[in-house]
N, C-alpha and C positions, 0 to 999 in steps of 0.2 A: 457647821457644827462648831461650838465654842471650843477653845482650848481645854477648858475644864472638863467638858464632855468627853473630848478625845482621850485626856489623861485618865479619866474614870474608865473608859473602854479599855485602855491598856491595862489598868489594874486588874479589872475583871478578868480578862483574858489570861493574865499572868497568874492569877490565883486559881482559876479553873483548869489551866492548861489547854484551853480550848475556847472558842467563842461561846458566849451564853446562848442557850437555847430559847430563852424569852426573857422579857422585862423583869418578871418576878425573880428569876434566878439571879439576874444582874443586880436587882435591888438588894437581895440577900446578902451577896458578896460585898456590896458597898456598905451595907449596914455592919456586917460581921467583921470585915477586915479593914475598912476605912473609917468606921465610926461615924457615918454619914446618918443623920436623923432620918426616920422611916419615910416621911413625905418627900423630902429632898431626893432621897435614894430612889424612890418610885419615879419621880419626874425625870431624874438623870437617866435611869434605866430606859424610860420610855424613848428618851432622845437618842440614846444609843442604838436601839433596835431599828432595823430597817422595815420597810413594809412587809417583807416575806420572813416568816419564821425559819429559824435554822433546822436542818434536819436532825432528828433525835440521834443522840450519841448512845452507843451501846456501852454498857458497864464494862470497865476494865478489871474488876475484882474477879479473883478466881473463886469458884465454888468451894465451900468448906466441906472437907471430906467428912464423911460419917464417922463416928468414934468406933462403931462396930458395924459388921455387915447387917443389913436389915433382916435377913432370914434367922439370924441367931437368935433374936428375940423370939420369934416363933418357934423355933426348935426348943427353946427353954421351956415354953408354956406346954408344948407337946410332951415333953419328957415328964413333966409333973402331973399330966392328966392319966398317965399309964396305970 
């Protein structure tokens, strides 16, 4: 692997906080944060990825709490029917 590809791999992992799941994800990072042109980003990303895909990572985002309990909306409609 060339030094440029190794450097690109370090950049991608630093921006994602983990290894990329596939070449497309790595290419998007290279385009967005490194300004690499699309075709070159895809070629570099392909060179980064090994023969086996990475295991899917789970989301770290916390689910958004509802603004009000779901039943409250139904109760309001029931009260107006009366």
